[in-house]
Phi, psi and omega in degrees: 000138179292132181292124180298146183305326178296315176300315176304313174306309185298319188290318187291315183284341170297310177296319177301314184288339174272341187247344183233151185278053183290340176292347180258005176288126193206143160237122186050242177256014182252115177287125191274321184313305176309322177291318184291328182291321176284329176297313183297325176298312184298320178298319175291331181293309183294330175292320183289326180275357176071032184223206177216162182299143188288339178278134180289132178272117183280168183294153188312308184298326180293326185288320179290321177301322178293322177290324175296328179280356196293321177302326180294315187294318182293328179293320181294312180301323190277000182308332183266000178227043182300330177296340176250005180275126176260114192276323179212157181304156173215157182307140173197163186279330180223139181247148180235136170245104181278159179274348180083005185236318177286069188233152172237142178263103181245168184311318190269002173134173183289129178236154176283116196296324189257328182281328185305307179305326176290309178310309181303319185287323174298323183285328176298337180263014169087014179261146188266154180221151184233111194257126173236149174236132182269081191220153172278002185059033179280348190239034174287155006280153174286157174282320186235152168316130194217135177264134179273102183303336181301332184292331181290320177300320185289325181295331184265005190295329183264350185297326181304331187278349179277334188258112186259011182301143179284158175264137178255118181231065178305136182085359189300316183296324176295319177298317179293327182288319180299319177295317178302318175299335183265004175066038179255116172279121177227074184296340175283354190254023177288159179304314183298319182291314180299316183295310179306319183296311184292329178290326177292315181299315176300319181293318184286333170303323176293326174289326177290318177303325176292334180283313176301327182294330177274316178293317179058045181282159172263339182223136174243126180252148175212145178252125175072061192299341187262000181247166173051231179273003180312301185304313185299319178300313182296319178295318183301322184288318179300318178298322177269008176076018189260124189297123179262141182226123174275126178264119183301134189230003183194158188296149180248295180062022182071011185226026179269148182302334192248357190236021172217131186225149175244347180217124177218154171297164179303327179259027181065186177258130171297334180271012166239157183287161179285331181230134172258112173279119193250146171296320189229161179298319180304312179298315178301314183295319183297317177295308185304325178299313178283327179298318180295325184285318192250332189209032173294136005256027182281337171227155179198156173270149179217122179276095177261349177084175183278116186298331186265323193289319196312311184297320182289345183269354177262108187292342183261358187283134193299315180297321183290321180292324174306313177298323181294324176294322180293320178298320183293323185290328179299319179273001187046043172080004184291145176251126183244151177289321181222138172246121185243125177258128175258115182262106181275151182237133188270072177227146185274173171097009181227029186299321183299321182294314184294319174301324180291328178289322184293322174296322181289328177289315181293336182260002180284167184294142179296348180264015167258135168250135191246128176250104186261110192247111170301145176292144181303330177278002180298130170258158180312322184288346182276349176298337178301337179289322178230049177297327187283325175301306185289350180264350181295144182222113171198167185300326181258024178234117179251120177252284179303325177306324185293337181261003180267000175232147172302149183309314184293332179294330177274317180301338175299337188246000190269155178268326189198154179242130180241139179197169168292302170189065184278148179297336187290358172298320180293317179296320178298324185294334173297335180258005183074018177267115186283163185245138172247115177271140180256010180222140180295342179297346179295335178293339182287319183258335186237036175299324178297317174304312186293317179303316186281002179069023173265356178205159185218144169262126177233159173270158185305319187290341179256011189296314182292330177287321179293326175296316186295335182279347183276132180304153179286331175250115181291143181270105188282127181284171173295120176311137171299151177301126173256118184301152176290114183302328181288315175301324180294315183290326173304315173306311174304316178303320179289322173298326185298321180296321178294318180305310184302324181287327178298318183287335179289341180281351175243146185267134175245134176268016187216083179233068188301336185268359181260000000 
C-alpha cells in the first residue's frame, strides 16, 4: 500500500528533529522550526493532491496593502452587527483567540465551537472574558461581543521591514539537502520566506502585546495554535508571562502534525502553547511524555475533556433536548431507515470523487436520508469542488439544514458518517456512529479508529453496501470520563501564577514593546 502523505510527513520530521539542530533556528525570540514544520506539511499536502493552494497569491506589495487596509474593511463588514463589534481591547480575566474556522452557526449568532463552553464556565464563576476571532467576518452576526484579531495582524504588518536582524538557522543547508534526497519539494522553506515569516510573527506578537497590556489577562486560550495569528499570539503571551492554553479542536491519536515533538530548546518553544487542553487522557499523556522529557515545565498536557461534546452525551441536558426537538422539526417527524452524515472537506483536487459520491446518493434508496454538511471553514468559492453534491435537491437530502445544528446535535441521530478522512469521525465514535472513509489517506491520521473497528476505508463502489450493513440506530458506548470544567479552570488559574514566576526567571533580549 502507498504510504499516506501524512505518515510520510511524520517520518520526515522525526528524522529532521533527530539529525539536525532545527530547535535552535531562531529570529529574536521567535523559534522558526515550528513555523517551518507547519509550512512543510502544507507543501507536502498540495504536492500529494496534485494541485496548489486555492487562493491566488497576489504580488508582495499588493498583499501588504490589503493587510494595511484591513481595519477599514472589517469596520465596513461589521456595520450590520455593531452590537457585537468590539472596537478596542478592555480588561478581562481571560483572553481568547479563535481560529475563525471552528465556529457553529446557531440561531442567536455564530459561536466559537470549542471556546464558548469555557467562556460560559468562566462567566458562571464571575470571571470576565475578552474574545477575539481571526476571521474575515463572513459569518456575522456573532453570538458574543467579538474583537477582529485580524486588525492586530494589520498593525504589525510593516514592522518586519524595520528589523534587519539576521535569522539564525544552523544546519539549514543540510536540512534542505536531506529533503532534496527524499524528493520533497518545499517551496515554503526557502531562507528568505522563513526569515520573512519569523519577522512577521515577531512583529505581530508585539502588536498582540499591546492588546495584552490593556486586557491584563491571567489566562490566554487559543484554538488551532499553529495557524493564522496563533504563533504570534503565543509569543506575546510568553513575553508577558501569561499562561497560554491550546484548546484541542480535532483528533490527535498520537499522530497529529502539530502535537508531537522530538526536539525543543531548553525553555521550550515560545511558538507553542504552555498547556495543551486535550479531549482524552491518552492525548494528554502523549503530550506529557515528550513535554516531561524535553521541556518541563514549559509545556504540559491537560485532560480537560471535549469542551462541546459533554453536554450532548447527556440525554437529560436541557439544551441537548432542545436540539433534539429542532432535529425532529427539520424532518417533520419523518422516519428513515438510515441517517447518513456526509462531512465535506474544503480542499481542492477531489472533484471527481465528490461527483461520484453525488451519483451514489442519487442512486440510493429513498428511505435513506443524507445530511450533506460543508466544513465550517468552507468559503463560497470552494463549493465549486463539490458543486454537484451541494446542488442535490430531494426530500431525503439535507444541505443547508445540516449547518443549522451543531455537529454533535446531528451525530446524536446519525447511523453512519461518510467522508474522505474527516476529523469528525472521532466525535462520531463518541456516539457509536461508525465512520466510512473514502480515502486511503485515513490510515495516516485515523489508524487508531480503524484498528478499534470504529472506522473503515471503503471504495465508492461498495459504499452503499457498507451503509446497508450499518445498524439504523447507533449503539452508543459508555462515555469517557469528562473532567469537571470548573475544576480544570481552577487548576489552570493555579498554574498561571507558577508560569508567570517561571517566565520572570528567564531573561529575554527581545522585548520591543517595553
